[in-house]
FINUVO-205365 format. One line per 10 residues: number of its first residue (from 1); their letters; for each residue x negated, y, z of C-alpha. Coordinates in steps of 0.5 Angstrom, whole numbers. Example, Ala and Ser with C-alpha at 12.3 -4.5 7.8 and 13.67 -1.06 7.14 Angstrom:
# residues 2
1> as> -25:-9:16 | -27:-2:14;
END
This chain:
# residues 114
1> mahqfnvels> 0:0:0 | -3:7:-2 | -4:12:4 | -1:19:3 | -6:25:4 | -6:33:3 | -11:38:3 | -11:45:2 | -16:50:0 | -17:57:-2;
11> mreppaeaqa> -22:59:-8 | -23:67:-9 | -22:66:-17 | -15:67:-20 | -11:61:-21 | -13:60:-29 | -20:61:-27 | -20:56:-21 | -17:51:-25 | -22:51:-31;
21> raasaltdpa> -27:50:-26 | -24:45:-22 | -23:41:-28 | -30:39:-29 | -33:40:-21 | -28:35:-19 | -30:29:-24 | -35:26:-19 | -31:27:-12 | -25:24:-16;
31> ravgfrltkr> -29:18:-18 | -32:17:-11 | -24:16:-9 | -23:12:-15 | -19:17:-20 | -20:20:-27 | -17:26:-30 | -11:24:-34 | -7:30:-35 | -8:38:-35;
41> gagelgyrpr> -2:42:-34 | 0:49:-33 | -3:50:-26 | -4:43:-25 | -9:37:-26 | -7:30:-25 | -11:24:-24 | -10:17:-24 | -14:10:-22 | -20:10:-27;
51> vqfpflimll> -21:5:-32 | -25:-1:-29 | -26:-9:-30 | -22:-13:-29 | -16:-9:-31 | -11:-13:-27 | -14:-9:-21 | -13:-2:-25 | -6:-4:-26 | -5:-6:-19;
61> rnlngermtv> -7:1:-17 | -2:4:-21 | 3:0:-19 | 1:1:-12 | 3:9:-13 | -5:11:-13 | -5:18:-16 | -7:25:-14 | -5:32:-16 | -9:38:-16;
71> kfdpgaaggt> -4:45:-16 | -7:52:-16 | -2:57:-14 | -4:65:-13 | -6:66:-5 | -3:71:-1 | -9:75:0 | -11:74:-7 | -15:68:-10 | -12:61:-11;
81> rvtisgaasr> -9:56:-6 | -11:49:-8 | -7:44:-6 | -10:37:-7 | -5:31:-5 | -3:24:-7 | -4:17:-5 | -10:13:-4 | -12:6:-2 | -14:4:5;
91> ahhplaadpe> -21:4:3 | -21:11:0 | -16:14:4 | -21:17:9 | -25:21:4 | -19:23:0 | -16:26:6 | -23:30:8 | -23:37:6 | -30:38:6;
101> hwsealgasp> -31:32:1 | -27:37:-4 | -29:44:-2 | -36:42:-3 | -35:41:-10 | -30:47:-11 | -34:52:-7 | -28:53:-3 | -26:54:4 | -20:51:8;
111> aaeq> -14:55:7 | -12:59:13 | -6:57:17 | 0:61:16;
END
């Protein structure tokens, strides 16, 4: 069963620039959690389990609901509020739920509590 995670970060750039930078900056951190970029939308990046052999493992991860979405919204004080959410396997969940894992790659800081 996939375990849910949700991480919120703040970036200084406007949403469009933050998304463009994150698409390449998150390649390695996402791979470490077992995901690859599969969809780019307006203000959103979608990740699914990476292709691996045997393919049955990848199929099971997809059926298990493992995926990740990165959303980029304007911040209250300028910049961008980045929300990384999804579901990861039990083995990858601690890393996926760790804000420092994502903030290092993005050069972001934890989102301020409101």
